[in-house]
Structure formats: C-alpha cells, structure tokens
C-alpha positions in Angstrom: 83.4 1.5 -70.5 87.1 1.2 -71.6 88.3 -2.0 -73.1 91.7 -2.3 -71.4 94.2 -5.0 -72.2 96.3 -7.0 -69.6 99.4 -8.5 -71.1 101.6 -11.1 -69.3 105.1 -10.6 -70.5 107.8 -13.3 -70.7 105.3 -16.3 -70.6 104.9 -17.7 -74.1 101.7 -19.3 -75.2 103.4 -22.7 -75.5 104.6 -22.4 -71.9 101.2 -21.3 -70.7 99.6 -24.6 -71.9 101.3 -26.3 -68.9 100.0 -23.8 -66.4 96.8 -23.2 -64.5 95.6 -19.6 -64.6 93.4 -18.6 -61.6 91.7 -15.2 -61.2 88.3 -13.9 -60.3 85.7 -13.1 -63.0 85.4 -9.5 -61.7 86.7 -7.2 -59.1 86.4 -3.6 -57.9 88.4 -0.5 -58.7 91.0 0.2 -55.9 90.3 -3.2 -54.3 93.0 -5.8 -54.5 92.5 -9.1 -56.3 94.9 -12.1 -56.8 96.0 -13.8 -60.0 98.0 -17.0 -59.8 99.8 -19.4 -62.2 100.2 -22.8 -60.7 102.9 -25.3 -61.7 105.7 -22.9 -62.4 109.2 -24.0 -61.4 110.9 -22.2 -58.5 113.9 -21.3 -60.8 111.7 -19.2 -63.2 112.5 -15.5 -63.2 110.1 -13.0 -61.7 107.2 -12.4 -64.0 105.9 -8.9 -64.8 102.3 -8.3 -65.9 101.3 -5.0 -67.5 97.9 -3.3 -67.7 97.7 -0.8 -70.5 95.8 1.2 -73.1 96.4 4.5 -74.7 95.8 6.5 -71.5 96.7 4.1 -68.7 99.5 1.8 -67.7 100.3 -0.1 -64.6 102.9 -2.8 -64.0 103.0 -5.5 -61.3 105.6 -8.1 -60.4 104.6 -11.7 -59.7 107.0 -13.4 -57.4 107.4 -17.2 -57.8 107.1 -19.0 -54.4 107.0 -22.8 -54.1 106.0 -23.2 -57.7 103.1 -20.8 -57.5 102.8 -17.1 -58.6 100.4 -15.0 -56.6 100.0 -11.3 -55.9 97.4 -8.7 -54.9 96.7 -6.4 -57.8 94.9 -3.0 -57.5 93.5 -1.2 -60.5 91.9 2.2 -60.4 90.3 2.1 -63.8 87.1 0.2 -64.5 86.8 -1.8 -67.7 87.1 -5.2 -69.3 90.6 -6.6 -69.1 91.9 -9.4 -71.3 94.9 -11.6 -70.5 97.0 -12.5 -73.5 100.2 -14.2 -74.2 103.2 -12.8 -76.0 101.9 -14.1 -79.3 98.5 -12.5 -78.9 96.5 -15.5 -77.6 93.7 -14.6 -75.2 93.9 -16.9 -72.1 91.6 -15.1 -69.6 89.7 -12.0 -68.8 88.5 -10.0 -65.8 85.9 -7.3 -65.4 86.8 -4.4 -63.2 83.7 -2.4 -62.0 83.4 0.8 -60.1 83.9 0.2 -56.4 80.9 2.4 -55.3 78.6 0.0 -57.1 79.3 -2.6 -54.4 77.6 -0.6 -51.7 74.4 0.0 -53.8 72.6 -3.2 -52.7 72.7 -2.4 -48.9 72.1 1.3 -49.5 69.0 0.5 -51.7 67.7 -1.9 -49.0 68.1 0.7 -46.3 66.7 3.6 -48.4 63.6 1.6 -49.4 63.1 0.4 -45.9 63.0 4.0 -44.7 60.6 5.0 -47.4 58.1 2.2 -47.9 58.5 0.5 -44.4 58.6 -2.9 -46.0 61.7 -4.8 -45.0 61.1 -7.9 -47.2 60.5 -5.8 -50.3 63.5 -3.6 -49.5 65.8 -6.6 -49.0 64.5 -8.1 -52.3 65.3 -4.9 -54.1 68.8 -4.9 -52.6 69.4 -8.5 -53.7 68.1 -7.8 -57.2 70.4 -4.7 -57.6 73.4 -6.8 -56.6 72.5 -9.6 -59.0 72.0 -6.9 -61.7 75.6 -5.8 -61.2 77.1 -9.3 -60.8 75.4 -10.7 -64.0 76.6 -8.1 -66.5 73.7 -5.6 -66.1 71.2 -8.1 -67.5 67.9 -7.2 -65.8 66.0 -10.4 -66.6 68.9 -12.6 -65.7 69.3 -10.8 -62.4 65.6 -11.4 -61.6 65.9 -15.1 -62.3 69.1 -15.4 -60.3 67.5 -13.7 -57.3 65.1 -16.6 -57.1 67.1 -19.6 -58.4 70.5 -18.7 -57.0 70.5 -16.4 -54.1 67.3 -17.4 -52.4 67.7 -21.1 -53.1 71.3 -21.1 -51.9 70.2 -19.5 -48.7 67.6 -22.3 -48.2 69.5 -25.4 -49.1 72.3 -24.7 -46.7 72.0 -27.3 -43.8 72.9 -24.9 -41.1 70.4 -22.4 -42.3 67.7 -25.0 -42.2 68.6 -25.9 -38.7 68.0 -22.3 -37.7 64.8 -22.0 -39.6 63.3 -25.1 -38.0 64.5 -24.1 -34.6 62.9 -20.7 -35.0 59.6 -22.1 -36.1 59.6 -24.7 -33.3 60.2 -22.0 -30.6 57.2 -20.2 -32.1 55.2 -23.4 -31.8 56.1 -23.8 -28.1 55.0 -20.2 -27.5 51.7 -20.8 -29.3 50.9 -23.9 -27.2 51.8 -22.4 -23.7 49.9 -19.3 -24.6 46.8 -21.2 -25.6 46.9 -23.7 -22.7 47.2 -20.9 -20.1 50.8 -21.6 -19.1 51.9 -18.0 -19.7 48.8 -16.6 -17.9 49.5 -18.9 -15.0 53.0 -17.5 -14.7 51.5 -14.0 -14.7 49.0 -14.9 -11.9 51.9 -16.0 -9.6 53.6 -12.7 -10.0 50.5 -10.5 -9.6 50.0 -11.9 -6.1 52.8 -9.6 -4.9 51.3 -6.4 -6.4 49.9 -4.5 -3.4 51.3 -1.0 -3.9 52.2 1.2 -6.9 55.9 0.2 -6.4 55.2 -3.5 -6.1 52.8 -3.3 -9.0 55.5 -1.9 -11.2 58.1 -4.3 -9.9 55.8 -7.2 -10.5 55.2 -6.1 -14.1 59.0 -5.8 -14.5 59.7 -9.2 -13.0 57.0 -10.8 -15.2 58.7 -9.3 -18.2 61.9 -11.0 -17.1 60.2 -14.4 -16.7 58.3 -14.2 -20.1 61.7 -13.9 -21.9 61.0 -16.3 -24.7 59.2 -14.0 -27.1 58.8 -10.2 -27.2 55.4 -10.2 -28.7 54.1 -12.7 -26.2 55.8 -10.6 -23.5 54.0 -7.4 -24.5 50.6 -9.1 -24.9 50.8 -11.0 -21.6 52.1 -8.3 -19.4 50.0 -5.5 -20.8 46.8 -7.5 -20.6 47.4 -9.2 -17.3 48.9 -6.3 -15.4 46.7 -3.5 -16.7 43.7 -4.1 -14.3 46.1 -4.4 -11.4 48.2 -1.3 -12.1 45.0 0.7 -12.8 43.8 -0.1 -9.3 47.2 0.8 -7.9 47.1 4.2 -9.7 50.0 3.4 -12.0 49.7 5.4 -15.3 49.1 3.5 -18.5 52.1 5.3 -19.9 54.3 3.8 -17.2 52.9 0.3 -17.8 53.5 0.6 -21.5 57.1 1.7 -20.8 57.7 -1.3 -18.5 56.2 -3.6 -21.1 58.1 -2.2 -24.1 61.5 -1.7 -22.4 61.5 -5.2 -21.0 60.1 -7.3 -23.9 62.7 -6.9 -26.7 65.7 -6.3 -24.4 65.3 -9.5 -22.5 64.4 -11.6 -25.6 67.5 -10.4 -27.4 70.1 -11.3 -24.7 68.8 -14.5 -23.0 70.1 -18.0 -23.9 66.9 -19.2 -25.6 64.1 -17.1 -27.2 62.4 -16.6 -30.6 65.2 -14.0 -31.2 68.1 -16.3 -30.7 67.9 -18.5 -33.8 67.4 -15.3 -35.9 70.4 -13.6 -34.3 72.7 -16.6 -34.5 71.7 -17.1 -38.2 72.8 -13.6 -39.0 76.1 -14.0 -37.1 76.8 -17.4 -38.7 76.4 -15.9 -42.2 78.8 -13.1 -41.3 81.4 -15.5 -39.9 81.1 -17.6 -43.1 81.7 -14.5 -45.2 85.1 -14.0 -43.6 86.0 -17.7 -43.7 85.7 -18.2 -40.0 84.7 -21.6 -38.6 83.8 -20.2 -35.1 80.7 -21.4 -33.4 78.1 -18.7 -34.0 76.1 -19.5 -30.9 79.2 -19.4 -28.7 80.1 -16.1 -30.3 76.6 -14.8 -29.5 77.1 -15.8 -25.9 80.4 -13.9 -25.7 78.7 -10.8 -27.0 76.1 -10.7 -24.3 78.2 -8.7 -21.7 78.8 -6.1 -24.5 75.0 -5.7 -25.1 75.0 -2.6 -22.9 71.7 -1.0 -24.0 69.4 -4.0 -23.5 70.9 -4.7 -20.1 70.8 -1.1 -19.1 67.2 -0.7 -20.4 66.0 -3.6 -18.2 67.9 -2.1 -15.2 66.5 1.4 -15.7 62.9 0.0 -15.7 63.7 -1.6 -12.4 65.4 1.5 -11.1 62.5 3.9 -11.9 60.0 1.5 -10.4 61.9 0.8 -7.2 62.9 4.4 -6.6 59.5 5.8 -7.6 61.3 8.6 -9.4 60.5 9.8 -12.9 61.3 12.8 -15.1 59.9 14.6 -18.1 56.5 13.7 -19.5 56.5 10.4 -17.6 56.6 12.2 -14.2 53.6 14.3 -15.2 51.7 11.1 -16.2 52.6 9.3 -13.0 51.7 12.4 -10.9 48.4 12.6 -12.6 47.6 8.9 -11.9 48.7 9.1 -8.2 46.9 12.3 -7.3 43.7 11.9 -9.4 43.5 8.2 -10.2 43.3 8.9 -13.9 45.6 6.4 -15.5 45.2 8.1 -18.9 45.0 11.7 -19.9 41.5 13.2 -20.4 42.1 13.9 -24.1 43.8 10.6 -24.9 42.2 8.4 -27.5 43.1 4.8 -26.6 43.0 2.0 -29.2 42.5 -1.6 -28.1 43.6 -5.0 -29.3 41.1 -6.9 -31.4 42.4 -10.3 -32.5 46.0 -10.1 -31.4 45.4 -11.7 -28.0 42.9 -14.4 -29.2 45.4 -17.1 -28.8 45.9 -16.4 -25.1 44.0 -18.3 -22.5 43.6 -16.9 -19.0 40.8 -19.1 -17.5 40.6 -21.2 -14.4 42.9 -23.8 -15.9 45.8 -21.3 -16.2 48.6 -23.2 -14.4 52.0 -21.8 -14.1 53.8 -25.1 -14.6 52.3 -25.6 -18.0 54.4 -22.6 -19.1 57.4 -23.2 -17.0 58.1 -26.9 -17.8 58.4 -26.5 -21.6 60.6 -23.5 -21.1 62.8 -25.5 -18.6 62.9 -28.3 -21.1 64.3 -25.9 -23.7 66.9 -24.4 -21.4 68.2 -27.6 -19.8 67.8 -29.6 -23.0 70.0 -27.1 -24.8 72.6 -27.0 -22.1 72.7 -30.8 -21.9 72.9 -31.2 -25.7 75.7 -28.6 -25.9 77.6 -30.5 -23.2 77.2 -34.0 -24.7 77.8 -33.0 -28.3 80.9 -31.0 -27.3 82.3 -33.9 -25.3 81.6 -36.3 -28.1 83.3 -34.1 -30.6 86.4 -33.5 -28.5 86.8 -37.2 -27.6 86.3 -38.2 -31.2 89.3 -36.1 -32.0 91.4 -37.7 -29.2 91.1 -34.8 -26.8 90.4 -35.7 -23.2 91.8 -32.8 -21.3 89.2 -30.0 -21.8 87.2 -27.4 -19.9 83.7 -26.1 -20.2 84.7 -23.5 -22.8 86.3 -26.1 -24.9 83.1 -28.2 -24.7 81.0 -25.2 -25.8 83.4 -24.4 -28.7 83.2 -27.9 -30.0 79.5 -28.4 -29.5 76.8 -28.7 -32.2 74.7 -25.7 -31.1 72.3 -25.9 -34.0 71.4 -29.5 -33.2 71.2 -28.7 -29.5 68.7 -25.9 -30.1 66.6 -27.9 -32.5 66.4 -31.0 -30.3 65.4 -29.1 -27.2 62.7 -27.0 -28.9 61.3 -30.1 -30.7 61.1 -32.0 -27.4 59.5 -29.0 -25.7 56.8 -29.0 -28.4 56.0 -32.6 -27.6 56.0 -32.0 -23.9 53.7 -28.9 -24.2 51.2 -30.9 -26.3 51.2 -33.9 -24.0 50.7 -31.7 -20.9 47.8 -29.8 -22.6 46.0 -32.9 -23.7 46.6 -35.0 -20.6 45.1 -32.3 -18.4 42.2 -31.9 -20.8 42.9 -28.2 -21.2 43.1 -28.7 -25.0 42.1 -31.5 -27.3 44.8 -32.9 -29.6 43.4 -30.9 -32.5 43.3 -27.7 -30.5 46.9 -28.2 -29.3 48.1 -28.9 -32.8 46.2 -25.8 -34.1 47.8 -23.7 -31.3 51.2 -25.1 -32.4 50.5 -24.2 -36.0 49.5 -20.7 -35.1 52.8 -20.4 -33.2 54.7 -21.5 -36.3 52.8 -19.0 -38.4 53.7 -16.2 -36.1 57.4 -16.8 -37.0 57.0 -17.0 -40.8 57.7 -13.3 -41.3 60.8 -13.6 -39.2 62.0 -16.6 -41.2 61.3 -14.9 -44.5 63.3 -11.9 -43.4 66.1 -14.2 -42.3 66.3 -16.0 -45.7 66.4 -12.7 -47.5 69.1 -11.4 -45.1 71.2 -14.5 -45.9 70.7 -13.8 -49.6 71.8 -10.1 -49.4 74.7 -11.2 -47.3 75.8 -13.4 -50.2 75.4 -10.5 -52.6 77.5 -8.1 -50.5 80.1 -10.8 -50.1 80.3 -11.5 -53.8 80.5 -7.8 -54.6 83.4 -7.2 -52.0 81.4 -4.6 -50.3 83.4 -4.8 -47.1 86.7 -4.6 -49.1 85.5 -1.4 -50.8 84.5 0.2 -47.5 87.9 -0.7 -46.1 89.6 0.9 -49.0 87.8 4.1 -48.1 88.2 4.3 -44.4 91.1 2.0 -43.5 93.6 4.9 -43.3 91.3 7.3 -41.5 89.5 5.3 -38.8 90.5 3.4 -35.7 88.5 0.1 -35.7 87.9 0.6 -32.0 85.3 3.2 -32.8 83.3 0.8 -34.9 81.1 -0.5 -32.1 79.7 3.0 -31.2 79.4 3.9 -34.9 77.5 0.7 -35.7 75.3 1.3 -32.7 74.4 4.8 -34.0 73.8 3.6 -37.6 71.5 0.8 -36.3 69.7 3.1 -34.0 68.9 5.5 -36.8 67.9 2.7 -39.2 65.7 1.0 -36.5 64.1 4.4 -35.7 63.3 5.2 -39.3 62.1 1.7 -40.3 60.4 0.7 -37.1 61.9 -2.8 -37.2 64.8 -4.1 -35.2 64.9 -7.4 -37.0 64.9 -5.7 -40.4 67.7 -3.5 -39.2 69.8 -6.4 -38.1 69.2 -8.2 -41.4 70.4 -5.2 -43.4 73.4 -4.3 -41.3 74.9 -7.5 -39.9 76.0 -9.0 -43.2 78.1 -5.8 -43.8 79.7 -5.1 -40.5 81.2 -8.5 -39.6 83.4 -8.6 -42.7 84.0 -4.9 -42.4 85.2 -5.3 -38.9 87.3 -8.3 -39.7 89.2 -6.5 -42.6 89.5 -3.2 -40.8 90.8 -4.8 -37.6 93.2 -7.0 -39.5 94.6 -4.2 -41.6 95.1 -2.1 -38.4 97.2 -4.9 -37.0 95.1 -5.4 -33.8 96.2 -8.2 -31.5 93.9 -11.3 -31.3 92.6 -10.1 -28.0 91.8 -6.6 -29.3 90.4 -8.1 -32.5 87.9 -10.2 -30.5 86.9 -7.3 -28.3 86.1 -5.2 -31.3 84.2 -8.0 -33.0 82.1 -8.7 -29.9 81.4 -5.0 -29.6 80.3 -4.6 -33.2 78.0 -7.7 -33.2 76.4 -6.6 -29.9 76.0 -3.1 -31.2 74.0 -4.3 -34.2 71.6 -6.1 -31.8 71.5 -3.3 -29.2 71.3 -0.4 -31.6 68.5 -2.1 -33.4 66.5 -2.5 -30.2 67.3 1.1 -29.2 66.1 2.5 -32.5 63.0 0.3 -32.2 62.3 1.7 -28.7 62.4 5.3 -29.9 60.4 4.8 -33.1 56.6 5.5 -33.1 56.2 3.1 -36.0 57.9 0.1 -34.4 55.7 -3.0 -34.1 56.6 -3.7 -30.5 56.1 -0.1 -29.5 52.6 -0.2 -31.1 51.9 -3.6 -29.5 52.9 -2.3 -26.1 50.6 0.7 -26.4 47.7 -1.5 -27.5 48.2 -4.2 -24.9 48.4 -1.6 -22.1 45.5 0.4 -23.5 47.7 3.5 -23.6 47.5 6.3 -26.2 50.3 5.5 -28.6 51.7 9.0 -28.9 51.6 9.3 -25.1 53.7 6.1 -24.8 56.2 7.3 -27.4 56.6 10.7 -25.8 57.1 9.3 -22.3 59.4 6.5 -23.2 61.7 8.5 -25.6 63.5 10.5 -22.9 64.2 7.4 -20.9 65.5 5.5 -24.0 67.7 8.5 -25.1 69.3 8.8 -21.6 70.1 5.1 -21.4 71.4 5.0 -25.0 73.7 8.0 -24.5 75.1 6.6 -21.2 75.7 3.3 -22.9 77.6 4.9 -25.8 79.8 7.0 -23.6 80.5 4.5 -20.8 80.0 1.2 -22.7 80.6 0.9 -26.4 83.6 3.3 -26.6 85.7 2.4 -23.5 85.0 -1.4 -23.8 86.3 -1.3 -27.4 89.6 0.1 -26.0 89.9 -2.7 -23.4 87.7 -1.8 -20.5 86.2 -4.9 -18.9 82.5 -5.0 -20.1 81.3 -5.9 -16.5 83.1 -2.8 -15.2 81.4 -0.8 -17.9 78.0 -2.2 -16.9 78.6 -1.2 -13.3 79.6 2.3 -14.4 76.5 2.5 -16.5 74.3 1.4 -13.6 75.9 3.9 -11.3 75.6 6.7 -13.7 71.9 6.0 -14.4 71.2 5.8 -10.7 72.9 9.1 -10.1 71.2 10.7 -13.1 67.8 9.6 -11.7 68.6 11.1 -8.4 69.6 14.4 -10.1 66.8 14.8 -12.6 64.1 12.5 -11.3 61.3 13.7 -9.0 59.9 11.6 -6.2 56.3 10.7 -6.7 53.8 11.5 -4.0 52.9 8.7 -1.6 49.3 7.6 -2.0 47.1 5.1 -0.2 45.5 2.6 -2.4 42.4 0.8 -1.2 
C-alpha cells in the first residue's frame, strides 16, 4: 500500500494551533469525504490542499464560509495519507481503502447463507469481515470488536430493546393462546361453514386471515385443524398446503400487529438511523403496506382459485385426482408428519374462540389507543393543538405502544386461562415461556442484523454502490430490482427473515443517496423509499414461497400431511405468476407515480383474467 502525503499549503503550524481539524479516520477510494478547519476568519484567503507522491497528485480548494472550511474530497488511490503543515509538522492522518472492500461484509453474508444455510453464522462472518477491515486488518482485534462493540452496541440501544421485548412478548401471547385452546376455538368457528370443496377451501383461507399474528402458528393450526375436513370434502393435500403456505407469511408480514412487525420495524428503524432520519419507523412501515403487492396479491390469489374452483398446472392435476377418486395424495407420495411441533397446541373441549380473540383484540386496540394518546401528549407538550390523525401517528411513541399492548395481552391471556381452569398458573407461565423461546432465533437474527447494518454504515457501503451506479440507473427501478434480489436470496437461503436482515441495512441508505443524487422531489423520494422497503419484505416472502428449503414451506407440508416436493411443485407456478404480475403492474409503475391502490386493482384484474385463460374448471362432485 502506498504511503501518500497530504499537504495543507498556506496554513503555518503556528496558525494551526488555534484551529480544530476534523476529518474521518478512513474513507474509500472514489467516495467523497469532508475535511474541516473550524475557527478560521472569514477574511482568510481560500486554502488549497494537495495530495501527492511521486506518481500521483490531486489538488482541492477549501472555501471559507462563516469561519469554517469544509469540502468533499474524492481520492482514487488507496493508501495512508498524512496531513502536515508547511514546516513539516504532522497534524492528522486518514486511511483510504479500496472501495470494493466495503461491499465484502454483505456479500460474504449472502454467499455463506446460500452455501451453509445458516443465517446467524453468515451474518456473524459478515460482521467479522467488516470489523477486520475497519480495525486495520487485525484478525484478533476484529474478533473481539465483533462481540464487545458491534453486538453490544446493538443490544444497549433503548429502541432496540423495546423491539426485542415486544417481539418476545408477542411470542408469549401466541404460546398462551395456543396452549389454552384459543386458537383452536377460532378454528372451530370457521370450520362450521365448510360443507363443500369450495367452502372448505374458503374456510381455510379465512382462518388463515384470522390467525394473522404468527406464520408458524398459522401453518400449524390451519394445516392440522382443516386437514380432516378438507380430506372429507375431497380437497387435495397439495391445495391445502398451498392455502396454508400462501396465507401464513403474507398476512403476518402486512398486518398492524404480528410476530413479524417488531422484527420488520427494527430493520427499518436501523436503516433510517443510518441516513440520519428521525422518521417514525412504525409509521413508515404502515405507509409501505399499500406497496406490498406480492403478499396482498398472494392472499387474493388463494381466495380467487378457491372461489372460482379453477386451477392450472400440477395443482389442477392434484385437485382433479382428489375430486374424481377421493385420493387427497398421490399414490406414490411419501408423507412425513409432525412430531413435536404441535405439542403446544390444545384442541380439546375447552377450546373457546374468545380465549384467542380477546388477547389479540387487546393488542390491536391497546396499540391504537397508545399511539393516539402518546401522539397527542407529544404534540400538546410542544404547544401544537391543531393536528390530525396523521400528525398524531407521526408524533406517537410506537415502541412503547407495541410493548404496553403486548405486555397487557400476556397478563390478560394468563388470567383468562387460569380463571377458567384451563391451565394452572404454572402451566400458563410455561406456555408463555415456550412462546418466548420460539422467538429467540428471530431476536438473535435481529441483533446480528443491527450489527451488520452498523458495519455497512461505517464502511460507507451505500456510498460506494452509489459511486458505481449513480450515473447509470434511475432510482425508480430500485423497487423491482430489490424485489428480484430478495426473491433470489430468499429462494436460495430458504429464509425470509434472514434475507431481510441481510438486505434491508444496505438498501435504505442506498435508496436515500441514489434518490437524493438524482434530484427526486420529496414526493417521488418517498414513493421510491416506500417501494424499496416493501420490496425487501415482499421479495423475501416470494423467494421463501418458491424455495423447497424454506422453513414455512416445510412446515406447511408437514402440518397438511402433504408430500413436500408435491407441495413445492404445485405452489411454484402460482407464486411465479403472482410475482411476475406484481413486478410488471406493481413495483415498476408505482415507482413512477401510479397510485398503489390502482396498481393493486390492476394486479387483481390481471390475475383474475389469467385464471380464466389458463385455469381449468374442476369437476363438480357430491360430497356425503
């Protein structure tokens, strides 16, 4: 590595003693950085700084404005630069590293996730590689900093702890209402309407909408509760597995409250912080929901195929077999079953729907009420009395609202379980603890995602990517590009959460810088940002749906007692169709200004027309 010298001309060492030199400890090649000298008089002549060695020279003018010198400097050569005065005194230094090194941490994380299928290990490797670069290529120091700096900093942040506790508490609520029969009670209410193949499929779909609070609980409940009914109604196991899989994650990812929301908001919050934004992360998440075209369209397409009784491809063959022969699985299918996964679910005679509904209602209305009152209090504390609902949401304390409501819901669920003598106090607490444990992996991934976000922020990863693509790419194409990247990553890794953790920390600062450098108006900037954030969430779910190694795909197969490969083969054409239509009619036109609700209507209309064209009507059968 070259040892280049930076010389500040004109300024003498004596004069420098009265100044304050400010510059970063390192920067990237071809990425601008700032150097400033505070305390200079406005009357001082312009100052020139010169970077030079035997082969390279670059001069930059520093303009004095309001007593401060500041400029953006771009260097194309890597090396260790010293700042010296005219008499040879060293007064500072900066290390310029190759720009491509800044993208190594996320690339290593993605590559390892594809190869070893372990998201936590992959994220840890990405964090370590970034620390290795930041701390002067010292391997042992980087290892220590991974633990005592990046991980600890991610944990000690107050907002991060709010999100962690909220996520754990939501898992606790799910654990209790699963064990006390509340979720099974909700399922029993829906299954009363299942009398025909169509009503059986629609009942399964509606149940999937109602059990929105957790995708794992959704898959386990619907698969196990509806399977005996759909078997009797001659609905194929492949179709049941599709309904379960394509409802669970999509609904959990876009509702106001679920086990997903704390995780998603945490990733968004970290991205906002990396660009210096003080926007409310939960409010921003709510704004992205209309742009989450794939999850919304996937839920609609499940309803559409069930209501119209039309299917195509391998799914039509499976449904035709079930209707005509009563064989809900293929003759040569080897079906695996769940063992301990559903042991925390109770479906006995004390399964009462309100034991599941009331804690969920507490969370929903508790969050809404808390958002309203914290928002009003904040506005009125600032002397603002003329405000609307949106102003209240923007000023609200969303983290406290989510935590309060989930905490109270835990208490309500325990009291209801014990007072009805469904569970003893010890059993209720144990169910709550199991619910917490079910979220530990998610929380661990989230902490590591915050840490790698800090690494990429310190290494100016987004700045480097901007320097490469800023002149060649319209930022309005970012949503569809991000959707494709997340889909491929999710498909290859089999994890939507891991994909979000790897990609979200990069794309928010990337979008911010690219949209800003392109001169987008505030309205267009917001549209692109909404589209990109929603594309991370939606693309991850899409890739997860198509992947044979995805946990929710496997769980849906097991809960529905469907051969896993049969489930993947029958669901894949449906997911591909929905994903393609969403890219063409959703993510691209909405980024150029099309109202997202109009885009949703176009997507719905196109999917309906496509099903009429390529779908085949299933034969009518009489079920005893």
